C-alpha positions as CSV (number, residue, x, y, z in Angstrom):
1,M,8.8,-38.1,4.6
2,G,8.1,-40.9,7.4
3,T,10.4,-43.6,6.9
4,M,12.8,-44.3,9.6
5,P,15.7,-47.0,10.8
6,H,13.7,-47.4,13.9
7,R,13.0,-51.2,14.4
8,D,11.0,-50.4,17.4
9,P,8.4,-48.9,16.6
10,E,7.1,-47.6,20.3
11,K,10.5,-45.9,20.0
12,A,9.7,-44.5,16.4
13,M,6.6,-43.2,17.7
14,D,8.5,-41.7,20.7
15,L,10.0,-39.9,18.6
16,A,6.7,-38.4,15.6
17,F,5.3,-37.3,18.8
18,S,8.4,-35.4,20.0
19,L,7.4,-32.5,17.2
20,D,5.5,-30.3,16.8
21,I,3.6,-32.1,14.2
22,P,3.4,-35.8,14.3
23,F,3.5,-38.0,11.6
24,W,2.8,-41.4,10.3
25,P,6.0,-43.8,11.3
26,Q,7.3,-46.2,8.9
27,L,9.8,-48.5,9.6
28,P,11.2,-50.8,6.2
29,L,13.6,-51.9,8.2
30,V,11.1,-54.5,9.8
31,S,9.2,-55.9,6.9
32,Y,9.2,-54.9,3.7
33,S,5.2,-54.4,3.9
34,E,6.7,-51.2,5.9
35,D,8.3,-49.5,3.1
36,T,6.1,-46.9,1.8
37,Y,5.4,-48.2,-1.7
38,V,4.1,-51.3,-1.0
39,Q,2.0,-49.7,1.5
40,T,0.7,-47.0,-1.2
41,A,0.5,-49.4,-4.0
42,S,-1.9,-51.9,-1.8
43,G,-4.8,-52.9,-3.1
44,L,-3.9,-51.7,-7.0
45,P,-5.4,-54.2,-9.0
46,G,-3.0,-56.7,-10.5
47,L,-0.4,-56.4,-8.0
48,R,1.9,-58.6,-6.9
49,V,4.5,-57.7,-4.4
50,D,7.4,-59.8,-4.1
51,H,8.8,-59.6,-0.5
52,D,12.1,-62.2,-0.5
53,A,13.2,-59.8,-4.1
54,K,11.5,-56.7,-3.1
55,R,10.1,-56.1,-6.0
56,L,6.2,-54.6,-7.3
57,L,5.5,-56.4,-10.0
58,L,2.1,-55.6,-11.8
59,A,0.4,-58.7,-14.2
60,E,-1.0,-57.1,-17.1
61,S,-3.9,-60.0,-17.3
62,S,-4.6,-59.6,-13.8
63,F,-4.6,-56.1,-14.4
64,A,-7.3,-56.4,-17.2
65,E,-9.6,-58.9,-15.1
66,Q,-10.2,-56.8,-12.1
67,I,-9.9,-53.4,-13.3
68,G,-14.0,-53.2,-13.9
69,D,-14.7,-54.2,-10.4
70,Y,-12.2,-51.8,-8.5
71,L,-13.4,-48.8,-10.7
72,S,-16.5,-49.8,-9.2
73,L,-15.9,-49.4,-5.6
74,E,-17.2,-46.7,-3.2
75,E,-14.3,-44.1,-2.0
76,D,-14.3,-45.4,1.5
77,H,-14.4,-49.0,0.3
78,P,-11.8,-51.1,2.9
79,R,-9.3,-51.8,0.6
80,F,-8.2,-48.1,0.6
81,S,-7.7,-47.9,4.0
82,L,-4.7,-49.0,5.3
83,A,-5.1,-52.8,6.8
84,E,-3.2,-54.0,10.0
85,D,-0.9,-56.5,8.1
86,Q,-0.3,-53.1,6.6
87,S,2.1,-51.2,9.2
88,L,2.5,-52.3,12.6
89,T,2.7,-48.9,13.5
90,W,-0.9,-47.6,12.4
91,P,-2.5,-49.3,14.7
92,L,-0.3,-47.5,17.1
93,F,0.1,-44.1,16.1
94,R,-4.1,-44.2,15.9
95,E,-3.9,-45.3,20.0
96,R,-1.2,-42.5,20.9
97,A,-3.2,-40.3,18.2
98,I,-6.2,-40.6,20.1
99,K,-4.5,-39.4,24.0
100,E,-2.2,-36.9,22.7
101,G,-3.1,-35.5,19.7
102,K,-5.0,-32.3,21.2
103,R,-1.9,-31.5,22.7
104,H,-0.6,-30.8,18.6
105,P,-1.4,-28.2,16.2
106,A,-2.1,-30.9,13.8
107,L,-0.9,-34.6,12.5
108,R,0.6,-35.9,9.2
109,G,0.3,-38.7,7.1
110,Q,2.2,-39.6,4.1
111,F,2.4,-41.9,1.1
112,M,3.8,-42.3,-2.2
113,G,3.2,-39.7,-5.2
114,P,1.6,-41.5,-8.3
115,I,5.0,-40.6,-10.4
116,S,7.7,-42.3,-8.2
117,L,5.0,-45.0,-7.8
118,S,4.6,-46.0,-11.4
119,L,9.0,-45.5,-11.5
120,M,8.6,-47.6,-8.7
121,I,5.9,-51.0,-10.4
122,R,7.4,-53.5,-13.1
123,D,5.5,-55.0,-15.8
124,Q,6.2,-58.6,-16.8
125,E,8.8,-57.5,-19.3
126,G,10.3,-55.4,-15.8
127,K,9.1,-52.5,-17.4
128,P,8.5,-50.0,-15.1
129,V,4.1,-49.2,-15.4
130,I,4.6,-45.7,-15.7
131,Y,5.2,-46.6,-19.7
132,N,1.5,-47.5,-19.9
133,D,-1.4,-45.0,-20.2
134,A,-4.2,-47.4,-18.9
135,V,-1.9,-49.0,-16.3
136,R,-0.4,-44.9,-15.2
137,E,-4.1,-43.4,-14.9
138,V,-4.9,-45.9,-13.0
139,V,-1.7,-45.3,-10.8
140,I,-3.0,-41.6,-10.2
141,L,-6.4,-43.0,-9.5
142,H,-5.1,-44.6,-6.9
143,V,-3.4,-42.6,-5.2
144,A,-5.7,-40.2,-4.8
145,R,-7.8,-43.0,-3.4
146,K,-5.4,-44.1,-0.8
147,V,-4.4,-40.2,0.3
148,N,-8.4,-39.3,0.3
149,R,-9.0,-42.0,2.8
150,H,-5.9,-41.6,4.7
151,L,-7.7,-38.2,5.7
152,Q,-10.1,-38.7,6.7
153,E,-9.1,-40.9,9.1
154,L,-6.5,-39.0,10.4
155,Q,-9.1,-35.7,10.7
156,E,-11.1,-38.1,12.9
157,L,-8.5,-38.1,15.2
158,H,-8.0,-34.3,14.6
159,P,-9.7,-31.7,13.1
160,N,-5.7,-30.3,10.6
161,A,-5.5,-33.3,9.7
162,F,-3.4,-33.5,6.7
163,V,-1.6,-35.8,4.3
164,W,1.4,-35.6,1.7
165,V,3.0,-37.1,-0.8
166,D,6.8,-38.2,-2.1
167,E,8.0,-37.7,-5.3
168,P,11.6,-38.5,-5.6
169,G,10.8,-40.1,-9.1
170,L,10.7,-36.3,-10.2
171,E,13.9,-35.7,-10.0
172,F,15.2,-38.2,-12.4
173,L,12.5,-37.1,-14.6
174,F,14.1,-33.6,-14.8
175,A,17.7,-35.1,-15.5
176,G,16.3,-36.3,-19.4
177,I,17.5,-40.3,-18.7
178,T,13.4,-41.9,-17.7
179,G,12.1,-40.9,-21.6
180,Y,8.6,-39.4,-19.9
181,A,8.6,-36.2,-20.5
182,A,8.2,-33.2,-18.1
183,E,5.6,-32.3,-20.0
184,R,3.9,-35.1,-19.2
185,A,4.8,-36.0,-15.7
186,R,3.4,-32.1,-15.4
187,S,-0.2,-33.1,-16.5
188,D,-0.4,-35.7,-14.4
189,L,0.5,-34.6,-11.1
190,E,-2.1,-31.4,-12.1
191,A,-4.5,-34.7,-12.7
192,F,-3.8,-36.0,-9.4
193,L,-3.3,-32.9,-7.4
194,S,-7.3,-32.0,-8.4
195,R,-8.6,-35.2,-7.1
196,L,-6.9,-34.3,-3.4
197,L,-8.8,-33.3,-1.1
198,G,-7.7,-31.0,1.6
199,L,-4.4,-29.3,1.6
200,K,-2.0,-30.6,-0.7
201,G,1.2,-31.2,-0.6
202,V,4.8,-32.7,-2.7
203,H,7.9,-32.7,-1.1
204,L,11.0,-33.9,-2.6
205,C,14.4,-34.2,-1.9
206,G,16.2,-33.7,-5.5
207,N,16.4,-30.0,-7.1
208,P,13.2,-30.4,-10.1
209,D,12.0,-28.4,-12.2
C-alpha cells in the first residue's frame, strides 16, 4: 500500500502529499531496509536480515534465548518504533506532516500483516515460520505492537491518523497450496485485529474469501 518505485525520497514525498490522505512511502529500490517486510519484522527476536540475498531468516535458538526479554518489554519500547536507519522516508514524512499535515483530513501508515510476514520469514531449514505455532503467535503480537506504536506516533502528527496492514499472503491460503488452513488464518487474523488500537483495516490485492 505504501511501496513506491521511486529512488528519490523527496519526489516520493511530493506524490504522497499530493493525495487527499498522505501516506508514509516505502522505497525498496533504494535499499532492502526499505522493504515493508523488513520494516515490519525489525525487532522480532531471533531475526536475521540477509541484505545480499534479500531474505528474512529466523534462528530458533536465538529466538528461544531472546523471547523472555522480548515479552517483558512495554508497549512503548523503542524496539517497536521505526529507527532512522530502518526508513529513509520516515523522518522526512514526519517533517512534512508537521508542516502540512493539518491541511489534510488524515494521515496513513502501513505495515505488512502477520500472516504474510509469517509466510516470508524462513527458519534454518527454509520453512516459513507460519507452520511454527509458537513463532507465529509471537509474529502476531509483534506486528500488533509495531502497528500500535506507529499509530501513536502518527496521531502525534494528526488526530485522524490510522494504520492499516497489507496481507497479500491470504490470496495463497485460499488457493489451497500452503497447508495453512483458512480456518486457522481466520482465527489468527481475528486475534491480531483484537490487539489493534484505532481503525482496523486490511488491504488485499488478490481475491481471497
